[in-house]
LOVO-470751 format. One line per field, with one value per residue: x, y, z of N, C-alpha, C, O in turn; residue in three letters. Coordinates in steps of 0.1 Angstrom, whole numbers, plus 5000, padded with zeros to 4 digits. Example, Ala and Ser with C-alpha at 12.3 -4.5 7.8 and 13.67 -1.06 7.14 Angstrom:
! LOVO-470751
n.c1 (5132;5128)
n.c2 (4943;4978)
n.c3 (5078;5071)
ca.c1 (5123;5137)
ca.c2 (4955;4989)
ca.c3 (5078;5071)
c.c1 (5132;5129)
c.c2 (4967;5000)
c.c3 (5078;5079)
o.c1 (5142;5134)
o.c2 (4967;5011)
o.c3 (5085;5080)
res (Ala;Ser)
This chain:
! LOVO-470751
n.c1 (2855;2828;2802;2777;2746;2735;2708;2702;2691;2705;2735;2769;2792;2826;2848;2882;2898;2884;2885;2912;2917;2899;2898;2909;2890;2871;2856;2845;2815;2817;2802;2793;2794;2783;2789;2776;2764;2732;2710;2677;2662;2640;2652;2667;2687;2715;2745;2771;2800;2815;2828;2838;2833;2840;2813;2814;2830;2813;2791;2800;2803;2783;2756;2723;2698;2682;2664;2641;2629;2599;2587;2558;2551;2557;2541;2517;2526;2549;2582;2586;2597;2622;2634;2635;2653;2676;2681;2686;2711;2728;2732;2729;2730;2715;2684;2657;2635;2606;2595;2567;2552;2522;2502;2488;2506;2506;2522;2534;2549;2568;2581;2608;2615;2632;2644;2652;2673;2702;2736;2750;2763;2782;2775;2750;2735;2737;2724;2698;2691;2690;2666;2647;2654;2675;2670;2661;2671;2679;2702;2701;2718;2738)
n.c2 (7953;7969;7992;8011;8027;8058;8059;8032;8019;8008;7989;7987;7966;7965;7950;7938;7945;7967;7985;7989;8002;8024;8035;8059;8079;8076;8084;8096;8113;8120;8124;8099;8081;8050;8021;7989;7957;7949;7938;7935;7932;7923;7935;7955;7971;7957;7963;7953;7967;7976;7997;8028;8063;8098;8120;8144;8139;8121;8138;8156;8141;8121;8125;8127;8136;8151;8141;8153;8142;8146;8141;8124;8139;8165;8169;8184;8209;8219;8231;8252;8278;8277;8256;8265;8287;8273;8258;8279;8288;8270;8270;8253;8226;8203;8187;8190;8171;8170;8147;8140;8125;8115;8111;8087;8073;8078;8090;8120;8134;8162;8183;8206;8226;8245;8269;8262;8243;8226;8225;8197;8190;8184;8204;8213;8189;8185;8209;8205;8182;8192;8204;8185;8161;8132;8113;8128;8135;8122;8111;8106;8086;8079)
n.c3 (4136;4152;4149;4165;4158;4173;4181;4183;4162;4141;4132;4123;4108;4104;4084;4087;4064;4053;4074;4076;4051;4050;4075;4084;4080;4099;4129;4162;4161;4135;4102;4080;4049;4041;4023;4015;4025;4038;4064;4078;4109;4136;4159;4148;4122;4104;4090;4068;4061;4030;4020;4033;4035;4039;4045;4032;4009;3994;3991;3973;3950;3945;3954;3946;3954;3981;4009;4031;4060;4076;4107;4122;4146;4139;4117;4115;4120;4104;4106;4086;4080;4094;4081;4055;4058;4065;4042;4024;4032;4020;3991;3959;3935;3940;3942;3966;3985;4005;4028;4043;4070;4084;4115;4110;4095;4068;4039;4023;3996;3988;3965;3967;3949;3923;3933;3959;3958;3969;3982;3992;4025;4055;4074;4065;4069;4097;4106;4097;4110;4136;4136;4126;4138;4143;4123;4103;4078;4046;4022;3989;3967;3937)
ca.c1 (2850;2814;2797;2762;2740;2731;2694;2701;2684;2714;2749;2777;2804;2837;2858;2896;2903;2877;2890;2926;2917;2891;2897;2913;2879;2862;2858;2833;2808;2819;2792;2799;2786;2787;2784;2777;2752;2724;2698;2668;2656;2631;2660;2674;2694;2729;2752;2785;2805;2825;2835;2834;2838;2835;2801;2818;2834;2802;2783;2806;2803;2773;2743;2713;2686;2682;2650;2639;2618;2592;2580;2544;2550;2558;2534;2507;2533;2562;2589;2590;2606;2635;2640;2638;2665;2688;2684;2691;2725;2736;2727;2736;2723;2708;2670;2653;2621;2601;2587;2559;2544;2512;2500;2484;2516;2505;2533;2532;2562;2567;2594;2610;2616;2645;2650;2657;2683;2713;2749;2751;2775;2779;2768;2736;2728;2736;2714;2684;2689;2687;2652;2638;2659;2686;2666;2654;2678;2684;2709;2700;2730;2737)
ca.c2 (7964;7971;8006;8011;8040;8064;8055;8018;8014;8001;7987;7985;7958;7969;7940;7944;7952;7980;7994;7993;8011;8035;8038;8073;8089;8072;8090;8100;8125;8123;8119;8090;8074;8036;8012;7975;7948;7951;7930;7941;7922;7930;7942;7966;7968;7953;7966;7949;7977;7973;8010;8040;8075;8110;8125;8155;8133;8116;8149;8163;8133;8111;8128;8131;8142;8151;8140;8158;8134;8153;8130;8127;8149;8178;8169;8195;8222;8218;8243;8256;8290;8273;8248;8274;8295;8264;8255;8291;8289;8260;8269;8244;8220;8191;8189;8187;8166;8168;8135;8143;8114;8119;8102;8074;8066;8082;8099;8129;8139;8176;8188;8220;8234;8250;8279;8256;8233;8228;8218;8188;8191;8180;8215;8212;8177;8188;8219;8199;8173;8200;8208;8174;8150;8125;8106;8138;8137;8111;8115;8096;8086;8070)
ca.c3 (4144;4151;4153;4167;4157;4186;4184;4184;4150;4131;4136;4111;4110;4096;4082;4088;4052;4051;4085;4072;4039;4051;4089;4087;4080;4110;4142;4169;4157;4120;4094;4070;4039;4042;4013;4020;4025;4050;4068;4088;4118;4146;4168;4141;4110;4105;4077;4067;4052;4020;4018;4042;4030;4046;4039;4022;3996;3987;3987;3961;3938;3942;3960;3936;3960;3996;4014;4045;4066;4087;4115;4126;4156;4133;4104;4115;4122;4098;4108;4072;4080;4099;4071;4044;4061;4065;4028;4017;4035;4013;3977;3951;3924;3944;3946;3979;3986;4018;4030;4055;4075;4094;4126;4105;4087;4054;4035;4012;3990;3982;3959;3972;3937;3918;3942;3971;3956;3979;3981;4004;4033;4069;4081;4061;4075;4111;4109;4094;4121;4148;4135;4123;4145;4137;4111;4094;4065;4038;4010;3978;3959;3925)
c.c1 (2835;2810;2782;2757;2735;2717;2692;2694;2692;2728;2756;2789;2814;2848;2872;2901;2897;2883;2904;2926;2910;2890;2901;2901;2869;2866;2845;2828;2809;2807;2798;2789;2792;2781;2786;2764;2745;2713;2690;2662;2647;2640;2668;2681;2709;2735;2766;2791;2815;2833;2829;2841;2833;2823;2805;2822;2823;2793;2787;2804;2791;2758;2734;2701;2688;2667;2650;2627;2612;2584;2566;2542;2550;2549;2524;2513;2547;2569;2595;2599;2620;2642;2644;2651;2677;2691;2690;2706;2734;2732;2736;2727;2715;2694;2667;2638;2618;2592;2580;2550;2535;2511;2495;2494;2515;2517;2529;2546;2559;2581;2596;2611;2630;2652;2655;2666;2695;2726;2750;2764;2771;2772;2754;2729;2727;2725;2700;2681;2685;2672;2643;2642;2669;2682;2659;2660;2682;2690;2707;2711;2729;2740)
c.c2 (7966;7985;8006;8025;8045;8060;8040;8011;8006;7999;7984;7977;7962;7958;7946;7951;7966;7990;7998;8003;8024;8041;8052;8082;8086;8078;8094;8113;8128;8117;8111;8085;8060;8028;7998;7968;7949;7940;7937;7930;7930;7939;7954;7962;7965;7955;7961;7958;7971;7985;8020;8052;8087;8115;8136;8150;8128;8128;8156;8155;8125;8115;8134;8138;8141;8151;8145;8151;8141;8142;8134;8138;8163;8180;8181;8209;8222;8231;8248;8268;8286;8265;8256;8282;8286;8261;8267;8293;8279;8259;8260;8238;8208;8194;8184;8182;8165;8155;8137;8131;8118;8108;8088;8067;8070;8092;8107;8134;8152;8180;8203;8230;8240;8260;8274;8244;8236;8221;8210;8190;8187;8191;8215;8201;8180;8198;8213;8190;8180;8204;8195;8161;8142;8117;8115;8140;8124;8116;8104;8097;8077;8056)
c.c3 (4142;4157;4154;4165;4171;4190;4185;4172;4140;4137;4123;4115;4100;4095;4083;4076;4050;4062;4081;4061;4042;4066;4092;4088;4091;4123;4149;4164;4142;4113;4082;4060;4039;4031;4018;4018;4038;4052;4078;4096;4128;4156;4161;4128;4112;4091;4078;4057;4042;4017;4028;4037;4039;4038;4029;4009;3988;3982;3975;3948;3935;3946;3948;3941;3975;4000;4028;4050;4078;4094;4119;4136;4150;4120;4104;4116;4117;4100;4095;4072;4084;4088;4059;4046;4060;4050;4021;4020;4028;3999;3969;3940;3928;3948;3960;3979;4001;4018;4043;4058;4086;4105;4122;4097;4072;4051;4023;4008;3984;3977;3962;3960;3935;3928;3955;3969;3965;3975;3994;4012;4047;4077;4078;4069;4090;4114;4107;4106;4134;4148;4134;4131;4137;4124;4101;4081;4058;4025;4000;3969;3947;3929)
o.c1 (2830;2815;2776;2764;2731;2714;2681;2692;2687;2732;2751;2796;2811;2855;2874;2907;2904;2885;2908;2934;2915;2883;2896;2902;2859;2877;2835;2835;2804;2802;2807;2777;2804;2768;2795;2755;2751;2708;2695;2656;2648;2635;2675;2680;2715;2729;2773;2788;2823;2844;2817;2853;2822;2823;2799;2819;2822;2787;2779;2804;2788;2749;2738;2694;2694;2659;2658;2615;2618;2575;2562;2532;2545;2549;2521;2506;2556;2564;2607;2609;2630;2654;2654;2659;2688;2703;2699;2713;2747;2728;2748;2717;2707;2692;2673;2630;2625;2584;2586;2543;2539;2517;2497;2491;2523;2520;2523;2554;2550;2590;2587;2609;2639;2664;2663;2668;2698;2727;2752;2774;2760;2763;2745;2718;2716;2718;2691;2670;2677;2666;2632;2635;2671;2691;2651;2653;2688;2684;2712;2714;2719;2740)
o.c2 (7963;7989;8001;8035;8037;8058;8036;7999;7998;8007;7978;7980;7964;7956;7958;7961;7975;8001;8010;8013;8035;8050;8057;8093;8093;8078;8096;8123;8138;8106;8116;8084;8058;8028;7995;7972;7950;7935;7945;7920;7943;7949;7961;7950;7971;7950;7963;7957;7963;7984;8021;8052;8086;8114;8136;8156;8131;8127;8161;8160;8122;8108;8143;8145;8132;8159;8141;8153;8143;8136;8146;8145;8172;8190;8187;8219;8224;8242;8249;8268;8290;8267;8254;8284;8290;8262;8265;8299;8281;8248;8259;8245;8203;8202;8175;8189;8159;8153;8135;8126;8125;8098;8078;8056;8064;8100;8103;8138;8154;8180;8211;8242;8239;8259;8281;8236;8248;8213;8215;8191;8185;8188;8217;8203;8177;8197;8216;8189;8175;8206;8194;8151;8145;8115;8111;8147;8115;8124;8092;8108;8069;8047)
o.c3 (4131;4167;4145;4170;4179;4202;4188;4172;4132;4146;4114;4125;4088;4104;4080;4077;4046;4059;4083;4061;4038;4069;4103;4094;4093;4127;4142;4163;4137;4116;4076;4063;4037;4029;4025;4011;4049;4042;4086;4091;4128;4161;4168;4124;4121;4081;4088;4045;4045;4011;4030;4034;4044;4026;4018;3998;3976;3971;3967;3937;3923;3942;3942;3933;3980;3995;4036;4046;4088;4089;4118;4135;4157;4114;4093;4114;4125;4097;4093;4064;4078;4085;4052;4037;4055;4046;4012;4013;4028;3994;3970;3936;3919;3957;3965;3972;4009;4009;4054;4050;4096;4104;4129;4091;4065;4059;4014;4017;3976;3985;3961;3962;3943;3930;3962;3978;3968;3965;4005;4006;4051;4085;4087;4075;4096;4124;4115;4111;4142;4158;4141;4131;4125;4116;4093;4072;4065;4018;4003;3963;3946;3920)
res (Met;Arg;Val;Asp;Ala;Pro;Asp;Gly;Gly;Ala;Ser;Val;Ser;Leu;Pro;Arg;Ala;Val;Leu;Ala;Arg;Asp;Gly;Ala;Cys;Ile;Gly;Glu;Gly;Lys;Leu;Leu;Tyr;Ile;Glu;Gly;Arg;Gly;Thr;Cys;Arg;Ser;Glu;Gly;Ala;Glu;Ile;Thr;Ala;Ser;Arg;Val;Arg;Pro;Leu;Glu;Tyr;Val;Ala;Glu;Thr;Ala;Val;Arg;Glu;Ile;Gln;Leu;His;Val;Pro;Pro;Ala;Leu;Ala;Asp;Ala;Val;Pro;Ala;Asp;Asp;Leu;Lys;Ser;Ile;Leu;Ala;Arg;Tyr;Pro;Gly;Ala;Val;Pro;Val;Thr;Phe;Val;Val;Thr;Asp;Ala;Gln;Gly;Arg;Arg;Val;Leu;Leu;Glu;Ala;Gly;Glu;Ala;His;Arg;Val;His;Pro;Ser;Glu;Gly;Leu;Val;Arg;Glu;Ile;Glu;Ser;Val;Leu;Gly;Glu;Ser;Gly;Val;Ala;Leu;Arg;Val;Glu)
């Protein structure tokens, strides 16, 4: 089975054994954590999955940092109040880092601090994506 990302930037191949073992958590609109091997080409990224898990499972066990990627279009006017409100609704222990990219492609990393640590969840990811876009959140895992 093959699944393509909505933005066309990546596709995932699911071998039969992975689909048989992990297929119950796969469905339209579900956020997933995918382990596997990947390659990048000019037409996009290809991942061959070795394991698929619901995001909630991984959020509880393996997320060590959440990165909020602020795109160049928002670099000069980061919606800080919106993001601060979202983070406040999901208090927890996981640190948050902002990755702000300007129009020239330069990146600045800003740590949000202890008061803005969060509990990763599908709700948190969806709310941040509504402000920063579909590529606005990255979960760093062990």
